[in-house]
DRENMIRO-487674 format. One record per residue: x, y negated, z of N, C-alpha, C in turn. Coordinates in steps of 0.001 Angstrom, whole numbers, plus 500000, padded with zeros to 6 digits. Atoms other than C-alpha are relative to their C-alpha. Example, Ala and Ser with C-alpha at 12.3 -4.5 7.8 and 13.67 -1.06 7.14 Angstrom:
<<500890 501190 500000> <512300 504500 507800> <500900 498800 500000>>
<<499180 501190 499940> <513670 501060 507140> <499230 498910 500730>>
***
This chain:
<<498695 500302 500606> <487058 520246 478638> <500918 499380 501053>>
<<499029 500515 499039> <490184 519587 480675> <500452 498599 499593>>
<<499602 501379 500283> <490977 515868 480919> <501511 499871 499992>>
<<498560 500276 499993> <494405 514341 480369> <500508 499919 501436>>
<<499595 500113 498599> <494527 513521 484073> <500118 501367 500656>>
<<499944 498651 499431> <493768 517126 484995> <501246 500740 499522>>
<<498790 499366 500537> <496568 518314 482707> <501253 499457 500675>>
<<498848 500613 499327> <499009 515831 484259> <500104 500497 501431>>
<<500022 499484 498631> <497947 516961 487710> <500573 501418 500048>>
<<499513 498626 500018> <498603 520599 486810> <501498 500059 499715>>
<<498555 500083 500250> <502030 519667 485418> <500745 499692 501288>>
<<499360 500404 498743> <502879 518013 488727> <500007 501166 500985>>
<<500118 498922 499016> <501610 520863 490879> <500780 501241 499582>>
<<499265 498835 500483> <503305 523441 488666> <501491 499779 499863>>
<<498586 500333 500192> <506665 521674 488567> <500892 500464 501138>>
<<499191 499621 498845> <507761 522763 492014> <500597 498804 500719>>
<<499476 501200 499366> <508648 519160 492838> <499141 499570 501171>>
<<500704 500476 498807> <507646 517431 496054> <499280 498697 499695>>
<<500813 501200 500200> <504806 514961 495649> <500397 498970 501054>>
<<499623 501000 499001> <505711 511643 497339> <499043 499995 501180>>
<<500815 500005 498788> <504490 511627 500924> <499296 498648 500168>>
<<500516 501357 499790> <504004 507866 500979> <500169 499185 498717>>
<<499981 500871 501174> <503082 505681 498006> <499510 498617 500410>>
<<500418 501384 499788> <502888 501885 498217> <499712 499379 498636>>
<<500383 500594 501281> <501224 499804 495510> <499812 498494 500125>>
<<500263 501425 500169> <501418 496135 494560> <498949 499905 498900>>
<<501137 499985 500935> <498009 495754 492920> <499928 498639 499298>>
<<499871 501285 500683> <498644 493016 490366> <499270 500027 498656>>
<<500572 500129 501330> <496788 491774 487307> <498495 499794 499941>>
<<501451 500203 500011> <493180 491227 488395> <499600 498737 499235>>
<<500328 501268 500648> <493196 487608 487231> <500178 500056 498500>>
<<499756 499887 501435> <494717 488386 483850> <498976 500907 499325>>
<<501015 499090 500524> <492283 491258 483352> <498697 499239 499772>>
<<501230 500794 500131> <489395 488855 483956> <500128 498970 498878>>
<<499787 501026 501025> <490910 486157 481713> <499880 500584 498599>>
<<500111 499339 501303> <491148 488634 478824> <498550 500203 499586>>
<<501431 499796 500264> <487378 488980 479122> <499199 498708 500163>>
<<500621 501315 499828> <486702 485246 479543> <499100 499959 501228>>
<<500723 499958 498736> <485554 485865 483091> <500821 499300 501084>>
<<499252 500596 498890> <486475 484145 486374> <500871 501037 500700>>
<<499075 499098 499320> <489292 485612 488474> <499282 500923 500976>>
<<500729 499166 499039> <486780 486862 491031> <499410 501247 499338>>
<<500502 498842 500752> <485365 489170 488343> <501065 501092 499967>>
<<498903 499041 500007> <488792 490812 488146> <500208 500644 501360>>
<<499849 499442 498653> <488997 491221 491917> <498914 501031 500286>>
<<501104 499040 499822> <485591 492909 491955> <500297 501297 499253>>
<<499670 498816 500789> <486740 495260 489191> <501143 500788 500638>>
<<498869 499349 499353> <489918 495992 491140> <499591 500959 501104>>
<<500486 499102 498946> <487852 497601 493908> <499758 501405 499433>>
<<500212 498701 500635> <486906 500363 491478> <501295 500771 499839>>
<<498691 499358 500129> <490591 501050 490853> <500481 500521 501349>>
<<499612 499553 498651> <491222 501252 494600> <499312 501309 500336>>
<<500757 498782 499682> <488470 503843 495018> <500535 501198 499230>>
<<499524 498892 500826> <489773 505951 492139> <501381 500465 500440>>
<<498637 499658 499591> <493380 505815 493327> <499999 500691 501364>>
<<500103 499341 498697> <492426 506713 496900> <499569 501455 499822>>
<<500456 498631 500256> <490552 509771 495625> <501093 500848 499349>>
<<498951 499258 500703> <493396 510772 493305> <501167 500313 500923>>
<<498904 499779 499056> <496014 510353 496038> <499671 501149 500944>>
<<500452 498906 499126> <493994 512619 498325> <500063 501333 499264>>
<<500078 498795 500834> <493527 515130 495529> <501370 500624 499744>>
<<498671 499505 500368> <497245 515412 494717> <500873 500297 501223>>
<<499259 499666 498785> <498403 515638 498342> <500841 498890 500593>>
<<499304 501139 499381> <499719 512140 499135> <499456 499824 501418>>
<<500433 500117 498608> <499621 511569 502896> <499775 498553 500437>>
<<500102 501413 499627> <500053 507782 503097> <499912 499160 498726>>
<<500160 500897 501139> <498881 505104 500669> <499880 498577 500533>>
<<500011 501382 499536> <499745 501459 501366> <499706 499063 498839>>
<<500421 500924 501045> <498004 498774 499317> <500234 498563 500437>>
<<499740 501419 499721> <499191 495160 499176> <498713 499243 499693>>
<<501363 500481 500180> <495733 493719 499705> <499889 498481 500008>>
<<500047 501463 499923> <496301 490082 500716> <501274 499526 500690>>
<<498729 500466 499457> <499629 488334 501244> <499826 498659 500700>>
<<499990 501323 499359> <500430 485314 503396> <499970 498908 498934>>
<<499941 500982 501077> <501168 483476 500157> <498656 499813 499289>>
<<501299 500090 500672> <497655 484206 498862> <499097 498905 500567>>
<<500788 501099 499429> <496275 481543 501210> <500159 498722 499175>>
<<499754 501195 500811> <497733 479003 498755> <499081 499922 498783>>
<<500902 499991 501147> <495182 479989 496113> <498798 499073 500278>>
<<501176 500855 499785> <492042 477862 495573> <499097 500566 501097>>
<<500825 499570 498871> <489750 477967 498605> <498843 500893 499557>>
<<501128 499199 500486> <486904 479374 496526> <500431 501437 499726>>
<<499513 498648 500282> <489039 482337 495424> <500329 500746 501285>>
<<499688 499373 498710> <490289 482999 498958> <498720 500447 500688>>
<<501276 499656 499370> <486727 482928 500269> <499375 501217 499327>>
<<500552 498867 500738> <485654 485339 497538> <500748 501285 500338>>
<<499192 498827 499655> <488527 487709 498356> <499656 500511 501397>>
<<500334 499605 498634> <487697 487685 502069> <498610 500640 500053>>
<<501346 499434 500059> <484030 488315 501327> <500022 501392 499378>>
<<499880 498706 500671> <484939 491150 498969> <500596 501041 500933>>
<<499365 499091 499047> <487171 492703 501628> <498980 500508 501016>>
<<500986 499622 498985> <484389 492673 504210> <498893 500868 499412>>
<<501075 499238 500634> <481687 493913 501830> <500457 501406 499648>>
<<499467 498694 500408> <483894 496712 500530> <500239 500895 501211>>
<<499735 499217 498787> <484934 497810 504021> <498714 500569 500572>>
<<501292 499533 499490> <481318 498017 505178> <499402 501075 499097>>
<<500648 499116 500966> <480133 499702 502000> <500681 501367 499917>>
<<499257 498760 500221> <482891 502321 501844> <500285 500786 501277>>
<<499672 499328 498738> <483073 503264 505527> <499471 501431 500050>>
<<500561 498640 499986> <480744 506251 505166> <500807 500950 499118>>
<<499218 499157 500904> <482801 507524 502242> <501374 500316 500592>>
<<498726 499742 499316> <486035 507132 504210> <499824 501114 501021>>
<<500261 498959 499002> <484507 509223 506965> <499768 501352 499329>>
<<500317 498746 500695> <483178 511830 504528> <501241 500658 499432>>
<<498788 499470 500609> <486628 512188 502944> <501169 500089 500978>>
<<499008 499824 498935> <488489 512257 506282> <501182 499036 499862>>
<<498950 501010 500202> <490465 509079 505395> <500129 499129 501243>>
<<499717 500855 498840> <492089 507165 508232> <500440 498627 499503>>
<<499690 501361 500432> <492145 503381 507733> <500889 499311 501029>>
<<499055 500741 499155> <495040 501304 509105> <500224 498635 499362>>
<<499646 501311 500537> <495823 497605 508744> <501355 499581 500542>>
<<498722 500563 499561> <499241 495948 508894> <500057 498547 499546>>
<<499943 501422 500291> <499953 492223 508967> <499411 499222 501163>>
<<500555 500849 498940> <498765 489290 511049> <498478 499901 499842>>
<<501450 499925 500124> <495129 490328 511152> <499324 498930 500857>>
<<500582 501001 499093> <494549 487811 513959> <499675 498696 499290>>
<<500243 501239 500738> <494580 485030 511358> <498707 500059 499179>>
<<501268 499886 500709> <491431 486388 509704> <498875 499513 500913>>
<<501125 500498 499208> <488060 485075 510844> <499503 501101 500932>>
<<500516 498992 499053> <486432 486809 513843> <499061 501005 499339>>
<<500936 499100 500675> <483711 488240 511595> <500741 501031 499161>>
<<499224 499065 500826> <486242 489739 509152> <500735 501007 500880>>
<<499263 499108 499105> <488277 491159 512022> <499093 501064 500604>>
<<500924 499029 499404> <485245 492799 513609> <499672 501122 499019>>
<<500327 498999 501022> <484367 494554 510365> <501169 500951 499789>>
<<498810 499169 500193> <487927 495773 509846> <500273 500883 501216>>
<<499702 499246 498780> <488433 496794 513468> <499003 501131 500216>>
<<501010 498951 499873> <485181 498746 513424> <500365 501186 499103>>
<<499629 498933 500926> <486343 500705 510371> <501244 500739 500486>>
<<498778 499383 499467> <489777 501315 511896> <499659 500903 501176>>
<<500383 499235 498810> <488198 502495 515149> <499235 501268 499623>>
<<500826 498845 500364> <485678 504785 513478> <500786 501085 499268>>
<<499245 499018 500781> <488285 506459 511257> <501277 500474 500702>>
<<498697 499764 499363> <491106 506712 513813> <500312 501480 500234>>
<<499767 498568 499760> <490632 510452 514389> <499963 500833 498733>>
<<499991 499263 501262> <490429 511368 510703> <501386 500548 499728>>
<<498725 499280 500154> <493159 513771 509613> <500494 500046 498565>>
<<499586 499954 501399> <493360 513235 505861> <500933 498864 499636>>
<<499171 501102 500481> <494954 510472 503814> <499958 498829 500965>>
<<499943 501232 499219> <496124 507468 505815> <500087 498843 499007>>
<<500097 501132 500914> <495075 504360 503891> <500373 498735 500760>>
<<499470 501170 499305> <497096 501324 504957> <499767 498755 499155>>
<<500234 501263 500689> <495880 497858 503956> <500931 498938 500572>>
<<499116 501099 499593> <498542 495138 504092> <499221 498704 499831>>
<<500884 501166 500008> <496478 492077 505036> <500659 498828 500721>>
<<499263 501158 499485> <497805 488575 505656> <501418 500455 500326>>
<<498707 499336 499823> <501119 490338 505165> <501111 499245 499283>>
<<498778 500543 500586> <504624 489054 504480> <501160 500835 500514>>
<<498859 499203 499584> <507772 491179 504511> <500967 499225 500875>>
<<499093 500824 499195> <509917 488330 505822> <499400 499713 501373>>
<<500670 500269 498731> <507349 487468 508483> <500043 501233 500905>>
<<499946 498768 499222> <507268 491107 509566> <501364 500172 500656>>
<<498643 499876 499455> <511040 491134 510012> <500219 498988 501120>>
<<499869 501016 498947> <510930 487872 511995> <499205 500393 501246>>
<<500793 499556 498859> <508140 489248 514191> <500699 501139 500737>>
<<499257 498903 499374> <510244 492362 514804> <501162 499457 500822>>
<<498877 500611 499280> <513234 490213 515808> <499498 499360 501294>>
<<500566 500628 498801> <511042 488230 518219> <499640 501056 501039>>
<<500355 498925 499082> <509763 491451 519715> <501216 500602 500679>>
<<498778 499434 499431> <513278 492774 520215> <500645 499036 500989>>
<<499446 501006 499084> <514441 489515 521791> <499242 500026 501321>>
<<500809 499955 498783> <511554 489638 524254> <500266 501269 500800>>
<<499705 498738 499321> <512286 493295 525026> <501363 499942 500687>>
<<498665 500137 499416> <515958 492459 525639> <499961 499102 501239>>
<<500118 500913 498853> <515038 489562 527922> <499362 500686 501202>>
<<500693 499285 498930> <512766 491876 529896> <500807 501181 500524>>
<<499132 498931 499538> <515590 494382 530266> <499669 501374 499446>>
<<500380 498715 500582> <513982 497076 528134> <500884 500417 498820>>
<<499211 499739 501204> <516494 496851 525299> <501384 499400 500154>>
<<498610 500472 499967> <520285 496574 525178> <500369 499529 498599>>
<<499679 500511 501340> <521212 494294 522239> <501178 500695 499348>>
<<498817 499338 500550> <524507 496123 521831> <499709 501410 499496>>
<<500351 498634 500393> <522704 499419 521280> <498974 500033 498864>>
<<501033 500052 501037> <520276 498231 518578> <500480 500691 498721>>
<<499689 499338 501263> <520223 500445 515479> <498792 499895 499072>>
<<501077 500118 500982> <518048 500777 512374> <498707 500649 500485>>
<<501193 499302 499519> <515686 503261 514005> <499259 499164 501032>>
<<500632 500851 498999> <515060 500959 516958> <499339 498791 499346>>
<<500583 501154 500686> <514505 498007 514645> <498683 500372 499329>>
<<501217 499542 500682> <511944 499990 512644> <498838 500164 500968>>
<<501047 499821 498998> <510047 500656 515875> <499272 498707 500336>>
<<500611 501296 499720> <509283 496918 516124> <499277 499431 498778>>
<<500697 500460 501198> <507875 496616 512599> <498515 500343 500082>>
<<501434 499683 500054> <504149 496649 511785> <499789 501481 499666>>
<<500122 498626 500505> <504756 500062 510188> <500737 501008 500878>>
<<499179 499184 499102> <506441 501588 513238> <499656 501484 499965>>
<<500420 498598 499949> <504413 504809 513097> <499883 500646 498622>>
<<500147 499507 501368> <504646 505260 509330> <501364 500287 499377>>
<<498739 499767 500722> <507365 506790 507123> <500179 498936 498917>>
<<499742 500940 501087> <509032 504531 504565> <499406 500544 498700>>
<<500560 499525 501273> <507456 504674 501087> <501041 500767 499183>>
<<499157 499275 500939> <508909 507229 498696> <499938 499348 498624>>
<<500249 500567 501321> <507426 505473 495674> <499243 498687 500139>>
<<500685 501294 500055> <506486 501832 495089> <499573 499744 498561>>
<<500556 500268 501323> <504202 501157 492130> <499604 498535 499916>>
<<500495 501354 500254> <503670 497688 490686> <499334 499966 498640>>
<<500715 500114 501263> <501057 497083 488050> <500219 498625 499385>>
<<499967 501254 500786> <500927 494309 485381> <501371 499629 499465>>
<<498705 500204 500629> <504615 494561 484459> <500935 499014 500664>>
<<499122 500966 499323> <506022 491998 486902> <501121 500731 500731>>
<<498829 499322 499441> <509555 492892 488050> <500464 499325 501294>>
<<499590 500562 498718> <509595 491705 491667> <499219 500673 501128>>
<<500622 499386 498833> <508730 492889 495178> <498942 499119 500640>>
<<500996 500937 499470> <506737 489772 496074> <499853 500090 501519>>
<<499995 500070 498528> <507713 489893 499751> <499247 501161 500636>>
<<500753 498832 499544> <506286 493395 500229> <500929 501083 500529>>
<<499266 498890 499378> <507780 495958 502648> <501506 499905 499728>>
<<498597 500248 500350> <511261 494465 502282> <500958 500933 500742>>
<<499136 499094 499234> <512836 496565 505052> <499752 501447 499593>>
<<500381 498603 500189> <510951 499758 504303> <500351 500548 498617>>
<<499794 499524 501373> <511692 499924 500562> <501474 500020 499585>>
<<498571 500065 500338> <515498 499900 500771> <500445 501146 499094>>
<<499668 498863 500862> <515652 503358 499138> <498765 500596 499325>>
<<501219 499563 500662> <512177 503580 497671> <500177 500001 498483>>
<<499982 499964 501465> <511822 504609 494027> <498971 498999 499453>>
<<500871 501026 500569> <510335 501767 491947> <499436 500463 498661>>
<<500664 499657 501254> <507829 502276 489153> <499124 498819 499605>>
<<500749 501155 500486> <506559 499282 487163> <499300 500379 498705>>
<<500796 499653 501175> <503774 499694 484625> <499273 498744 499520>>
<<500658 501189 500563> <502232 497109 482277> <498495 499973 500247>>
<<501446 499907 499771> <498701 498303 483053> <499553 499002 501064>>
<<500567 500908 499007> <496629 495655 484834> <499203 500808 501024>>
<<500538 499183 498920> <495259 496804 488174> <498604 500566 499744>>
<<501335 499407 500201> <491555 497208 487225> <499991 501188 499040>>
<<499915 498886 500950> <492660 499626 484467> <500856 501152 500526>>
<<499134 498973 499420> <494887 501670 486792> <499119 501006 500741>>
<<500862 498986 499390> <493260 504949 487748> <500710 501309 500254>>
<<499509 498661 499657> <493712 508658 488293> <501163 500421 499106>>
<<498940 499609 500918> <495776 509345 485170> <501248 499167 500215>>
<<498849 500889 499818> <498009 506318 485766> <500761 500338 501284>>
<<499321 499600 498765> <498711 507411 489340> <500775 501290 499795>>
<<499320 498728 500238> <499535 510935 488234> <501236 499815 499113>>
<<498839 500277 500849> <501866 509564 485519> <501142 499422 500832>>
<<498972 500582 499136> <503706 507534 488164> <500660 501082 500844>>
<<499455 498902 499194> <504106 510619 490345> <500841 500934 499140>>
<<499252 499148 500920> <505231 512681 487361> <501370 499399 499700>>
<<498731 500678 500266> <507904 510096 486580> <500901 500020 501237>>
<<499265 499953 498729> <508926 509994 490254> <500727 501336 500156>>
<<499424 498671 499831> <509579 513737 490168> <501231 500230 499118>>
<<498798 499878 500839> <512238 513215 487465> <501201 499299 500632>>
<<498929 500769 499366> <514279 510968 489787> <500813 500880 500951>>
<<499161 499364 498980> <517198 512173 491863> <500253 498977 501093>>
<<499870 500950 498893> <517042 510452 495229> <501284 500306 500772>>
<<498677 499723 499449> <520654 510178 496381> <500264 499278 501322>>
<<499807 500752 498764> <520382 507617 499208> <501458 499613 500223>>
<<498620 500453 499909> <523885 506377 498448> <501034 501090 499804>>
<<499053 498902 500171> <525446 509821 498047> <500274 500231 498515>>
<<499725 499636 501395> <526998 511236 494875> <498922 500931 499496>>
<<501006 499144 500612> <524746 513053 492470> <500306 501472 500281>>
<<499839 498565 499765> <524192 516692 493389> <500048 500791 498709>>
<<500000 499339 501325> <523915 517449 489671> <501385 500090 499421>>
<<498634 499958 500524> <527627 516848 489159> <500651 501330 500361>>
<<499333 498701 499754> <529707 519962 488854> <501249 499788 500836>>
***
């Protein structure tokens, strides 16, 4: 029997519309999902890993080329130490456990953010996965770790100032394209679609420069319950949008 997700997928592929090349996701709601079940927040984070796996597979299946996940923000360090430690442990365990599957599915893993602030052990695990998958040609999976949109912009400004001081950059010639080259995401296209789960209506300091013309899709579903069908529904809704980038609607007569 054909599943609802399979039907939605066929609708998308049969519509003639262009599937978003790059999808970014703010994965929100793990704690609330756990609270609804009278479980600790860490239970929700563990469950969220299952959603990540399903969404990565679905994104590959539908033809998405880049998938950026807001995995751990700079602000997340303010959470209780026990929760932060659990999140870091989960990140390392998941990276080790899923590396073979990433290789089998030709997924290239990339990290953006101040990874240097993670412990040496965590960095080694991540760097090993990044190194081993660097030649994969399928989906590019980008994990935003110890990430802040404002911090990224400030780091880009510092980089440009240093380049100007060294004589490699003329401040009077700086444009948007050059600025983008100094961001963590320099080699990546801007997201076409930004999904936020759990119904919160904010960007939470995520990809502030890159999402200037990104289509936003907010869904009440908590992250552990977000899967293949939910991703396809977001893409289906995206295909109904007219992306004008400041121009007048082409639908006007």
